[in-house]
CHARMM internal coordinates of N, CA and C (Angstrom, degrees):
IC EDIT
DIST 1 N 1 CA 1.5060
DIST 1 CA 1 C 1.5889
ANGL 1 N 1 CA 1 C 109.25
DIST 1 C 2 N 1.3492
ANGL 1 CA 1 C 2 N 113.33
DIHE 1 N 1 CA 1 C 2 N 135.50
DIST 2 N 2 CA 1.4628
ANGL 1 C 2 N 2 CA 120.29
DIHE 1 CA 1 C 2 N 2 CA 174.81
DIST 2 CA 2 C 1.4750
ANGL 2 N 2 CA 2 C 111.74
DIHE 1 C 2 N 2 CA 2 C -70.95
DIST 2 C 3 N 1.3332
ANGL 2 CA 2 C 3 N 116.77
DIHE 2 N 2 CA 2 C 3 N 155.91
DIST 3 N 3 CA 1.4615
ANGL 2 C 3 N 3 CA 119.56
DIHE 2 CA 2 C 3 N 3 CA 176.89
DIST 3 CA 3 C 1.5077
ANGL 3 N 3 CA 3 C 107.71
DIHE 2 C 3 N 3 CA 3 C -68.25
DIST 3 C 4 N 1.4448
ANGL 3 CA 3 C 4 N 115.89
DIHE 3 N 3 CA 3 C 4 N 155.66
DIST 4 N 4 CA 1.4679
ANGL 3 C 4 N 4 CA 121.77
DIHE 3 CA 3 C 4 N 4 CA 178.38
DIST 4 CA 4 C 1.4699
ANGL 4 N 4 CA 4 C 106.36
DIHE 3 C 4 N 4 CA 4 C -98.35
DIST 4 C 5 N 1.2548
ANGL 4 CA 4 C 5 N 121.85
DIHE 4 N 4 CA 4 C 5 N 133.22
DIST 5 N 5 CA 1.5093
ANGL 4 C 5 N 5 CA 124.68
DIHE 4 CA 4 C 5 N 5 CA 177.74
DIST 5 CA 5 C 1.6242
ANGL 5 N 5 CA 5 C 106.57
DIHE 4 C 5 N 5 CA 5 C -77.96
DIST 5 C 6 N 1.2533
ANGL 5 CA 5 C 6 N 114.65
DIHE 5 N 5 CA 5 C 6 N 139.45
DIST 6 N 6 CA 1.4867
ANGL 5 C 6 N 6 CA 125.23
DIHE 5 CA 5 C 6 N 6 CA 179.14
DIST 6 CA 6 C 1.5144
ANGL 6 N 6 CA 6 C 98.16
DIHE 5 C 6 N 6 CA 6 C -83.16
DIST 6 C 7 N 1.4637
ANGL 6 CA 6 C 7 N 110.51
DIHE 6 N 6 CA 6 C 7 N 138.94
DIST 7 N 7 CA 1.4049
ANGL 6 C 7 N 7 CA 123.01
DIHE 6 CA 6 C 7 N 7 CA 173.63
DIST 7 CA 7 C 1.5173
ANGL 7 N 7 CA 7 C 106.11
DIHE 6 C 7 N 7 CA 7 C -75.22
DIST 7 C 8 N 1.4334
ANGL 7 CA 7 C 8 N 118.52
DIHE 7 N 7 CA 7 C 8 N 112.50
DIST 8 N 8 CA 1.4777
ANGL 7 C 8 N 8 CA 117.60
DIHE 7 CA 7 C 8 N 8 CA -173.58
DIST 8 CA 8 C 1.5572
ANGL 8 N 8 CA 8 C 113.42
DIHE 7 C 8 N 8 CA 8 C -69.41
DIST 8 C 9 N 1.2742
ANGL 8 CA 8 C 9 N 116.00
DIHE 8 N 8 CA 8 C 9 N -29.49
DIST 9 N 9 CA 1.4626
ANGL 8 C 9 N 9 CA 125.95
DIHE 8 CA 8 C 9 N 9 CA 178.50
DIST 9 CA 9 C 1.5818
ANGL 9 N 9 CA 9 C 108.66
DIHE 8 C 9 N 9 CA 9 C -59.70
DIST 9 C 10 N 1.2890
ANGL 9 CA 9 C 10 N 113.87
DIHE 9 N 9 CA 9 C 10 N -46.09
DIST 10 N 10 CA 1.4497
ANGL 9 C 10 N 10 CA 122.90
DIHE 9 CA 9 C 10 N 10 CA 177.33
DIST 10 CA 10 C 1.5001
ANGL 10 N 10 CA 10 C 109.64
DIHE 9 C 10 N 10 CA 10 C -68.85
DIST 10 C 11 N 1.3082
ANGL 10 CA 10 C 11 N 117.03
DIHE 10 N 10 CA 10 C 11 N -44.73
DIST 11 N 11 CA 1.4395
ANGL 10 C 11 N 11 CA 116.96
DIHE 10 CA 10 C 11 N 11 CA -175.18
DIST 11 CA 11 C 1.4842
ANGL 11 N 11 CA 11 C 112.27
DIHE 10 C 11 N 11 CA 11 C -58.88
DIST 11 C 12 N 1.2623
ANGL 11 CA 11 C 12 N 116.37
DIHE 11 N 11 CA 11 C 12 N -30.78
DIST 12 N 12 CA 1.4876
ANGL 11 C 12 N 12 CA 120.58
DIHE 11 CA 11 C 12 N 12 CA -178.45
DIST 12 CA 12 C 1.6011
ANGL 12 N 12 CA 12 C 111.37
DIHE 11 C 12 N 12 CA 12 C -82.02
DIST 12 C 13 N 1.3199
ANGL 12 CA 12 C 13 N 116.82
DIHE 12 N 12 CA 12 C 13 N -13.49
DIST 13 N 13 CA 1.4255
ANGL 12 C 13 N 13 CA 118.82
DIHE 12 CA 12 C 13 N 13 CA -178.54
DIST 13 CA 13 C 1.5370
ANGL 13 N 13 CA 13 C 119.74
DIHE 12 C 13 N 13 CA 13 C -105.27
DIST 13 C 14 N 1.4257
ANGL 13 CA 13 C 14 N 110.68
DIHE 13 N 13 CA 13 C 14 N -17.95
DIST 14 N 14 CA 1.4470
ANGL 13 C 14 N 14 CA 115.46
DIHE 13 CA 13 C 14 N 14 CA -174.71
DIST 14 CA 14 C 1.5369
ANGL 14 N 14 CA 14 C 109.08
DIHE 13 C 14 N 14 CA 14 C -128.20
DIST 14 C 15 N 1.3958
ANGL 14 CA 14 C 15 N 118.36
DIHE 14 N 14 CA 14 C 15 N 141.57
DIST 15 N 15 CA 1.5057
ANGL 14 C 15 N 15 CA 123.93
DIHE 14 CA 14 C 15 N 15 CA 172.45
DIST 15 CA 15 C 1.4813
ANGL 15 N 15 CA 15 C 109.43
DIHE 14 C 15 N 15 CA 15 C -129.91
DIST 15 C 16 N 1.3580
ANGL 15 CA 15 C 16 N 117.20
DIHE 15 N 15 CA 15 C 16 N 142.05
DIST 16 N 16 CA 1.3723
ANGL 15 C 16 N 16 CA 121.20
DIHE 15 CA 15 C 16 N 16 CA -175.20
DIST 16 CA 16 C 1.5136
ANGL 16 N 16 CA 16 C 113.89
DIHE 15 C 16 N 16 CA 16 C -84.76
DIST 16 C 17 N 1.2640
ANGL 16 CA 16 C 17 N 123.50
DIHE 16 N 16 CA 16 C 17 N 137.47
DIST 17 N 17 CA 1.4953
ANGL 16 C 17 N 17 CA 124.91
DIHE 16 CA 16 C 17 N 17 CA 178.72
DIST 17 CA 17 C 1.4704
ANGL 17 N 17 CA 17 C 107.56
DIHE 16 C 17 N 17 CA 17 C -80.77
DIST 17 C 18 N 1.2965
ANGL 17 CA 17 C 18 N 115.20
DIHE 17 N 17 CA 17 C 18 N 177.01
DIST 18 N 18 CA 1.5091
ANGL 17 C 18 N 18 CA 121.28
DIHE 17 CA 17 C 18 N 18 CA 176.61
DIST 18 CA 18 C 1.5468
ANGL 18 N 18 CA 18 C 112.43
DIHE 17 C 18 N 18 CA 18 C -70.82
DIST 18 C 19 N 1.2954
ANGL 18 CA 18 C 19 N 113.61
DIHE 18 N 18 CA 18 C 19 N -28.25
DIST 19 N 19 CA 1.4793
ANGL 18 C 19 N 19 CA 116.46
DIHE 18 CA 18 C 19 N 19 CA -176.50
DIST 19 CA 19 C 1.6447
ANGL 19 N 19 CA 19 C 107.08
DIHE 18 C 19 N 19 CA 19 C -87.74
DIST 19 C 20 N 1.3204
ANGL 19 CA 19 C 20 N 120.55
DIHE 19 N 19 CA 19 C 20 N -1.76
DIST 20 N 20 CA 1.4562
ANGL 19 C 20 N 20 CA 118.22
DIHE 19 CA 19 C 20 N 20 CA 171.20
DIST 20 CA 20 C 1.5166
ANGL 20 N 20 CA 20 C 106.94
DIHE 19 C 20 N 20 CA 20 C 104.00
DIST 20 C 21 N 1.2899
ANGL 20 CA 20 C 21 N 123.57
DIHE 20 N 20 CA 20 C 21 N -0.01
DIST 21 N 21 CA 1.4895
ANGL 20 C 21 N 21 CA 120.59
DIHE 20 CA 20 C 21 N 21 CA -175.68
DIST 21 CA 21 C 1.5504
ANGL 21 N 21 CA 21 C 100.58
DIHE 20 C 21 N 21 CA 21 C -95.81
DIST 21 C 22 N 1.3365
ANGL 21 CA 21 C 22 N 115.05
DIHE 21 N 21 CA 21 C 22 N 172.08
DIST 22 N 22 CA 1.4605
ANGL 21 C 22 N 22 CA 124.19
DIHE 21 CA 21 C 22 N 22 CA 177.82
DIST 22 CA 22 C 1.4161
ANGL 22 N 22 CA 22 C 113.11
DIHE 21 C 22 N 22 CA 22 C -112.54
DIST 22 C 23 N 1.4412
ANGL 22 CA 22 C 23 N 116.47
DIHE 22 N 22 CA 22 C 23 N 135.32
DIST 23 N 23 CA 1.3262
ANGL 22 C 23 N 23 CA 119.99
DIHE 22 CA 22 C 23 N 23 CA 176.39
DIST 23 CA 23 C 1.5405
ANGL 23 N 23 CA 23 C 112.71
DIHE 22 C 23 N 23 CA 23 C -106.31
DIST 23 C 24 N 1.3607
ANGL 23 CA 23 C 24 N 116.53
DIHE 23 N 23 CA 23 C 24 N 152.82
DIST 24 N 24 CA 1.4721
ANGL 23 C 24 N 24 CA 120.36
DIHE 23 CA 23 C 24 N 24 CA -174.39
DIST 24 CA 24 C 1.4265
ANGL 24 N 24 CA 24 C 106.17
DIHE 23 C 24 N 24 CA 24 C -142.83
DIST 24 C 25 N 1.3703
ANGL 24 CA 24 C 25 N 114.97
DIHE 24 N 24 CA 24 C 25 N 168.62
DIST 25 N 25 CA 1.4432
ANGL 24 C 25 N 25 CA 124.68
DIHE 24 CA 24 C 25 N 25 CA 175.99
DIST 25 CA 25 C 1.5737
ANGL 25 N 25 CA 25 C 109.41
DIHE 24 C 25 N 25 CA 25 C -90.81
DIST 25 C 26 N 1.3301
ANGL 25 CA 25 C 26 N 112.57
DIHE 25 N 25 CA 25 C 26 N 159.00
DIST 26 N 26 CA 1.4628
ANGL 25 C 26 N 26 CA 113.15
DIHE 25 CA 25 C 26 N 26 CA 172.25
DIST 26 CA 26 C 1.5154
ANGL 26 N 26 CA 26 C 111.92
DIHE 25 C 26 N 26 CA 26 C -82.53
DIST 26 C 27 N 1.3753
ANGL 26 CA 26 C 27 N 112.39
DIHE 26 N 26 CA 26 C 27 N 154.96
DIST 27 N 27 CA 1.4392
ANGL 26 C 27 N 27 CA 118.20
DIHE 26 CA 26 C 27 N 27 CA 175.34
DIST 27 CA 27 C 1.5832
ANGL 27 N 27 CA 27 C 108.20
DIHE 26 C 27 N 27 CA 27 C -87.56
DIST 27 C 28 N 1.3133
ANGL 27 CA 27 C 28 N 113.06
DIHE 27 N 27 CA 27 C 28 N 173.61
DIST 28 N 28 CA 1.5440
ANGL 27 C 28 N 28 CA 121.23
DIHE 27 CA 27 C 28 N 28 CA 172.80
DIST 28 CA 28 C 1.6003
ANGL 28 N 28 CA 28 C 110.85
DIHE 27 C 28 N 28 CA 28 C 71.45
DIST 28 C 29 N 1.3137
ANGL 28 CA 28 C 29 N 114.13
DIHE 28 N 28 CA 28 C 29 N 30.21
DIST 29 N 29 CA 1.5444
ANGL 28 C 29 N 29 CA 117.16
DIHE 28 CA 28 C 29 N 29 CA 174.94
DIST 29 CA 29 C 1.4820
ANGL 29 N 29 CA 29 C 113.76
DIHE 28 C 29 N 29 CA 29 C -129.66
DIST 29 C 30 N 1.3375
ANGL 29 CA 29 C 30 N 112.89
DIHE 29 N 29 CA 29 C 30 N 38.00
DIST 30 N 30 CA 1.5065
ANGL 29 C 30 N 30 CA 119.04
DIHE 29 CA 29 C 30 N 30 CA 178.02
DIST 30 CA 30 C 1.4836
ANGL 30 N 30 CA 30 C 115.26
DIHE 29 C 30 N 30 CA 30 C -108.82
DIST 30 C 31 N 1.2884
ANGL 30 CA 30 C 31 N 115.04
DIHE 30 N 30 CA 30 C 31 N -49.37
DIST 31 N 31 CA 1.5076
ANGL 30 C 31 N 31 CA 118.40
DIHE 30 CA 30 C 31 N 31 CA -176.96
DIST 31 CA 31 C 1.5444
ANGL 31 N 31 CA 31 C 106.02
DIHE 30 C 31 N 31 CA 31 C -151.28
DIST 31 C 32 N 1.3251
ANGL 31 CA 31 C 32 N 108.15
DIHE 31 N 31 CA 31 C 32 N 173.25
DIST 32 N 32 CA 1.5454
ANGL 31 C 32 N 32 CA 117.88
DIHE 31 CA 31 C 32 N 32 CA -169.01
DIST 32 CA 32 C 1.5206
ANGL 32 N 32 CA 32 C 112.92
DIHE 31 C 32 N 32 CA 32 C 56.88
DIST 32 C 33 N 1.3311
ANGL 32 CA 32 C 33 N 108.59
DIHE 32 N 32 CA 32 C 33 N 50.93
DIST 33 N 33 CA 1.5948
ANGL 32 C 33 N 33 CA 111.46
DIHE 32 CA 32 C 33 N 33 CA -170.13
DIST 33 CA 33 C 1.6184
ANGL 33 N 33 CA 33 C 104.88
DIHE 32 C 33 N 33 CA 33 C -95.72
DIST 33 C 34 N 1.3186
ANGL 33 CA 33 C 34 N 117.58
DIHE 33 N 33 CA 33 C 34 N -7.16
DIST 34 N 34 CA 1.5064
ANGL 33 C 34 N 34 CA 114.73
DIHE 33 CA 33 C 34 N 34 CA -178.71
DIST 34 CA 34 C 1.4855
ANGL 34 N 34 CA 34 C 114.63
DIHE 33 C 34 N 34 CA 34 C -62.28
DIST 34 C 35 N 1.4202
ANGL 34 CA 34 C 35 N 113.59
DIHE 34 N 34 CA 34 C 35 N -40.17
DIST 35 N 35 CA 1.3605
ANGL 34 C 35 N 35 CA 114.81
DIHE 34 CA 34 C 35 N 35 CA -176.66
DIST 35 CA 35 C 1.5986
ANGL 35 N 35 CA 35 C 114.99
DIHE 34 C 35 N 35 CA 35 C -82.89
DIST 35 C 36 N 1.2518
ANGL 35 CA 35 C 36 N 115.81
DIHE 35 N 35 CA 35 C 36 N 0.32
DIST 36 N 36 CA 1.4972
ANGL 35 C 36 N 36 CA 117.54
DIHE 35 CA 35 C 36 N 36 CA 178.57
DIST 36 CA 36 C 1.4745
ANGL 36 N 36 CA 36 C 107.66
DIHE 35 C 36 N 36 CA 36 C -100.30
DIST 36 C 37 N 1.3780
ANGL 36 CA 36 C 37 N 115.68
DIHE 36 N 36 CA 36 C 37 N 133.97
DIST 37 N 37 CA 1.4779
ANGL 36 C 37 N 37 CA 119.00
DIHE 36 CA 36 C 37 N 37 CA -174.79
DIST 37 CA 37 C 1.5481
ANGL 37 N 37 CA 37 C 107.69
DIHE 36 C 37 N 37 CA 37 C -75.60
DIST 37 C 38 N 1.3472
ANGL 37 CA 37 C 38 N 107.48
DIHE 37 N 37 CA 37 C 38 N 165.56
DIST 38 N 38 CA 1.5715
ANGL 37 C 38 N 38 CA 119.86
DIHE 37 CA 37 C 38 N 38 CA -175.09
DIST 38 CA 38 C 1.4976
ANGL 38 N 38 CA 38 C 110.43
DIHE 37 C 38 N 38 CA 38 C -54.62
DIST 38 C 39 N 1.3003
ANGL 38 CA 38 C 39 N 114.95
DIHE 38 N 38 CA 38 C 39 N -47.43
DIST 39 N 39 CA 1.4692
ANGL 38 C 39 N 39 CA 122.67
DIHE 38 CA 38 C 39 N 39 CA -175.07
DIST 39 CA 39 C 1.5713
ANGL 39 N 39 CA 39 C 108.01
DIHE 38 C 39 N 39 CA 39 C -58.51
DIST 39 C 40 N 1.3052
ANGL 39 CA 39 C 40 N 118.76
DIHE 39 N 39 CA 39 C 40 N -43.52
DIST 40 N 40 CA 1.5014
ANGL 39 C 40 N 40 CA 122.33
DIHE 39 CA 39 C 40 N 40 CA -177.29
DIST 40 CA 40 C 1.5017
ANGL 40 N 40 CA 40 C 110.45
DIHE 39 C 40 N 40 CA 40 C -70.48
DIST 40 C 41 N 1.4083
ANGL 40 CA 40 C 41 N 116.62
DIHE 40 N 40 CA 40 C 41 N -39.70
DIST 41 N 41 CA 1.4588
ANGL 40 C 41 N 41 CA 121.26
DIHE 40 CA 40 C 41 N 41 CA -179.13
DIST 41 CA 41 C 1.6075
ANGL 41 N 41 CA 41 C 107.92
DIHE 40 C 41 N 41 CA 41 C -68.34
DIST 41 C 42 N 1.3756
ANGL 41 CA 41 C 42 N 119.07
DIHE 41 N 41 CA 41 C 42 N -37.62
DIST 42 N 42 CA 1.3435
ANGL 41 C 42 N 42 CA 119.78
DIHE 41 CA 41 C 42 N 42 CA -176.14
DIST 42 CA 42 C 1.5806
ANGL 42 N 42 CA 42 C 111.15
DIHE 41 C 42 N 42 CA 42 C -70.48
DIST 42 C 43 N 1.3125
ANGL 42 CA 42 C 43 N 115.65
DIHE 42 N 42 CA 42 C 43 N -29.78
DIST 43 N 43 CA 1.4278
ANGL 42 C 43 N 43 CA 119.47
DIHE 42 CA 42 C 43 N 43 CA 179.21
DIST 43 CA 43 C 1.5464
ANGL 43 N 43 CA 43 C 114.09
DIHE 42 C 43 N 43 CA 43 C -76.36
DIST 43 C 44 N 1.3742
ANGL 43 CA 43 C 44 N 110.14
DIHE 43 N 43 CA 43 C 44 N -28.42
DIST 44 N 44 CA 1.4999
ANGL 43 C 44 N 44 CA 118.37
DIHE 43 CA 43 C 44 N 44 CA 177.93
DIST 44 CA 44 C 1.5196
ANGL 44 N 44 CA 44 C 111.06
DIHE 43 C 44 N 44 CA 44 C -71.21
DIST 44 C 45 N 1.3953
ANGL 44 CA 44 C 45 N 116.67
DIHE 44 N 44 CA 44 C 45 N -20.35
DIST 45 N 45 CA 1.4342
ANGL 44 C 45 N 45 CA 121.55
DIHE 44 CA 44 C 45 N 45 CA -177.22
DIST 45 CA 45 C 1.4628
ANGL 45 N 45 CA 45 C 109.96
DIHE 44 C 45 N 45 CA 45 C -69.34
DIST 45 C 46 N 1.3507
ANGL 45 CA 45 C 46 N 115.43
DIHE 45 N 45 CA 45 C 46 N -36.30
DIST 46 N 46 CA 1.5186
ANGL 45 C 46 N 46 CA 118.31
DIHE 45 CA 45 C 46 N 46 CA -175.13
DIST 46 CA 46 C 1.4756
ANGL 46 N 46 CA 46 C 112.65
DIHE 45 C 46 N 46 CA 46 C -70.72
DIST 46 C 47 N 1.3931
ANGL 46 CA 46 C 47 N 117.92
DIHE 46 N 46 CA 46 C 47 N 154.17
DIST 47 N 47 CA 1.3955
ANGL 46 C 47 N 47 CA 124.30
DIHE 46 CA 46 C 47 N 47 CA 178.49
DIST 47 CA 47 C 1.6076
ANGL 47 N 47 CA 47 C 108.78
DIHE 46 C 47 N 47 CA 47 C -77.89
DIST 47 C 48 N 1.3022
ANGL 47 CA 47 C 48 N 115.97
DIHE 47 N 47 CA 47 C 48 N 156.16
DIST 48 N 48 CA 1.5010
ANGL 47 C 48 N 48 CA 124.11
DIHE 47 CA 47 C 48 N 48 CA 177.27
DIST 48 CA 48 C 1.4557
ANGL 48 N 48 CA 48 C 109.59
DIHE 47 C 48 N 48 CA 48 C -125.97
DIST 48 C 49 N 1.2893
ANGL 48 CA 48 C 49 N 119.04
DIHE 48 N 48 CA 48 C 49 N 163.24
DIST 49 N 49 CA 1.4699
ANGL 48 C 49 N 49 CA 120.74
DIHE 48 CA 48 C 49 N 49 CA 174.60
DIST 49 CA 49 C 1.5429
ANGL 49 N 49 CA 49 C 111.08
DIHE 48 C 49 N 49 CA 49 C -95.83
DIST 49 C 50 N 1.2621
ANGL 49 CA 49 C 50 N 115.75
DIHE 49 N 49 CA 49 C 50 N 149.00
DIST 50 N 50 CA 1.5426
ANGL 49 C 50 N 50 CA 119.12
DIHE 49 CA 49 C 50 N 50 CA 174.14
DIST 50 CA 50 C 1.4590
ANGL 50 N 50 CA 50 C 109.19
DIHE 49 C 50 N 50 CA 50 C -72.61
DIST 50 C 51 N 1.3354
ANGL 50 CA 50 C 51 N 117.01
DIHE 50 N 50 CA 50 C 51 N 137.33
DIST 51 N 51 CA 1.4922
ANGL 50 C 51 N 51 CA 121.80
DIHE 50 CA 50 C 51 N 51 CA -176.51
DIST 51 CA 51 C 1.4759
ANGL 51 N 51 CA 51 C 107.13
DIHE 50 C 51 N 51 CA 51 C -59.87
DIST 51 C 52 N 1.3931
ANGL 51 CA 51 C 52 N 118.81
DIHE 51 N 51 CA 51 C 52 N 151.72
DIST 52 N 52 CA 1.4083
ANGL 51 C 52 N 52 CA 119.18
DIHE 51 CA 51 C 52 N 52 CA 177.92
DIST 52 CA 52 C 1.5101
ANGL 52 N 52 CA 52 C 113.63
DIHE 51 C 52 N 52 CA 52 C -61.75
DIST 52 C 53 N 1.3102
ANGL 52 CA 52 C 53 N 122.16
DIHE 52 N 52 CA 52 C 53 N -30.60
DIST 53 N 53 CA 1.4450
ANGL 52 C 53 N 53 CA 127.76
DIHE 52 CA 52 C 53 N 53 CA -179.64
DIST 53 CA 53 C 1.5519
ANGL 53 N 53 CA 53 C 108.79
DIHE 52 C 53 N 53 CA 53 C -67.26
DIST 53 C 54 N 1.3358
ANGL 53 CA 53 C 54 N 118.14
DIHE 53 N 53 CA 53 C 54 N -24.18
DIST 54 N 54 CA 1.5100
ANGL 53 C 54 N 54 CA 118.25
DIHE 53 CA 53 C 54 N 54 CA -175.00
DIST 54 CA 54 C 1.6188
ANGL 54 N 54 CA 54 C 107.33
DIHE 53 C 54 N 54 CA 54 C -101.38
DIST 54 C 55 N 1.2570
ANGL 54 CA 54 C 55 N 119.92
DIHE 54 N 54 CA 54 C 55 N -12.72
DIST 55 N 55 CA 1.4437
ANGL 54 C 55 N 55 CA 124.86
DIHE 54 CA 54 C 55 N 55 CA -176.88
DIST 55 CA 55 C 1.5434
ANGL 55 N 55 CA 55 C 112.70
DIHE 54 C 55 N 55 CA 55 C -54.72
DIST 55 C 56 N 1.3177
ANGL 55 CA 55 C 56 N 114.21
DIHE 55 N 55 CA 55 C 56 N -39.76
DIST 56 N 56 CA 1.4844
ANGL 55 C 56 N 56 CA 116.64
DIHE 55 CA 55 C 56 N 56 CA -174.60
DIST 56 CA 56 C 1.4963
ANGL 56 N 56 CA 56 C 110.75
DIHE 55 C 56 N 56 CA 56 C -68.80
DIST 56 C 57 N 1.3926
ANGL 56 CA 56 C 57 N 117.28
DIHE 56 N 56 CA 56 C 57 N -29.61
DIST 57 N 57 CA 1.5210
ANGL 56 C 57 N 57 CA 124.10
DIHE 56 CA 56 C 57 N 57 CA 178.40
DIST 57 CA 57 C 1.4469
ANGL 57 N 57 CA 57 C 103.23
DIHE 56 C 57 N 57 CA 57 C -71.39
DIST 57 C 58 N 1.2652
ANGL 57 CA 57 C 58 N 120.84
DIHE 57 N 57 CA 57 C 58 N -47.07
DIST 58 N 58 CA 1.5071
ANGL 57 C 58 N 58 CA 120.42
DIHE 57 CA 57 C 58 N 58 CA -177.37
DIST 58 CA 58 C 1.5073
ANGL 58 N 58 CA 58 C 114.55
DIHE 57 C 58 N 58 CA 58 C -64.55
DIST 58 C 59 N 1.3250
ANGL 58 CA 58 C 59 N 117.59
DIHE 58 N 58 CA 58 C 59 N -38.13
DIST 59 N 59 CA 1.4187
ANGL 58 C 59 N 59 CA 124.76
DIHE 58 CA 58 C 59 N 59 CA 175.37
DIST 59 CA 59 C 1.5089
ANGL 59 N 59 CA 59 C 115.70
DIHE 58 C 59 N 59 CA 59 C -61.60
DIST 59 C 60 N 1.3997
ANGL 59 CA 59 C 60 N 113.04
DIHE 59 N 59 CA 59 C 60 N -34.68
DIST 60 N 60 CA 1.4638
ANGL 59 C 60 N 60 CA 119.49
DIHE 59 CA 59 C 60 N 60 CA 169.42
DIST 60 CA 60 C 1.4972
ANGL 60 N 60 CA 60 C 116.12
DIHE 59 C 60 N 60 CA 60 C -68.32
DIST 60 C 61 N 1.3062
ANGL 60 CA 60 C 61 N 118.90
DIHE 60 N 60 CA 60 C 61 N -30.39
DIST 61 N 61 CA 1.4035
ANGL 60 C 61 N 61 CA 123.49
DIHE 60 CA 60 C 61 N 61 CA 177.05
DIST 61 CA 61 C 1.6059
ANGL 61 N 61 CA 61 C 114.17
DIHE 60 C 61 N 61 CA 61 C -77.43
DIST 61 C 62 N 1.3652
ANGL 61 CA 61 C 62 N 113.22
DIHE 61 N 61 CA 61 C 62 N -28.72
DIST 62 N 62 CA 1.4129
ANGL 61 C 62 N 62 CA 121.50
DIHE 61 CA 61 C 62 N 62 CA -178.93
DIST 62 CA 62 C 1.5922
ANGL 62 N 62 CA 62 C 112.18
DIHE 61 C 62 N 62 CA 62 C -123.15
DIST 62 C 63 N 1.3169
ANGL 62 CA 62 C 63 N 115.70
DIHE 62 N 62 CA 62 C 63 N 72.76
DIST 63 N 63 CA 1.3935
ANGL 62 C 63 N 63 CA 118.29
DIHE 62 CA 62 C 63 N 63 CA -176.74
DIST 63 CA 63 C 1.5153
ANGL 63 N 63 CA 63 C 117.74
DIHE 62 C 63 N 63 CA 63 C -63.26
DIST 63 C 64 N 1.2819
ANGL 63 CA 63 C 64 N 119.94
DIHE 63 N 63 CA 63 C 64 N -24.47
DIST 64 N 64 CA 1.5019
ANGL 63 C 64 N 64 CA 121.00
DIHE 63 CA 63 C 64 N 64 CA -172.89
DIST 64 CA 64 C 1.5915
ANGL 64 N 64 CA 64 C 111.91
DIHE 63 C 64 N 64 CA 64 C -118.17
DIST 64 C 65 N 1.3294
ANGL 64 CA 64 C 65 N 116.72
DIHE 64 N 64 CA 64 C 65 N 15.36
DIST 65 N 65 CA 1.4706
ANGL 64 C 65 N 65 CA 121.51
DIHE 64 CA 64 C 65 N 65 CA 177.01
DIST 65 CA 65 C 1.5196
ANGL 65 N 65 CA 65 C 109.40
DIHE 64 C 65 N 65 CA 65 C -84.73
END
COOR INIT
IC SEED 1 N 1 CA 1 C
IC BUILD
């Protein structure tokens, strides 16, 4: 079997946790931040976990992570 290429865009966006789940950043935290209140921006700063339904797709993109 040939090796599978890692999707480089996905490799920059996802990291695996010690328990085998994937963590990701929140969207909507890049620009037009003036209309968003501080509480919302603060919560967008934190990392989130990829939903279990989407983990299979991420695993396919990152076979060696």
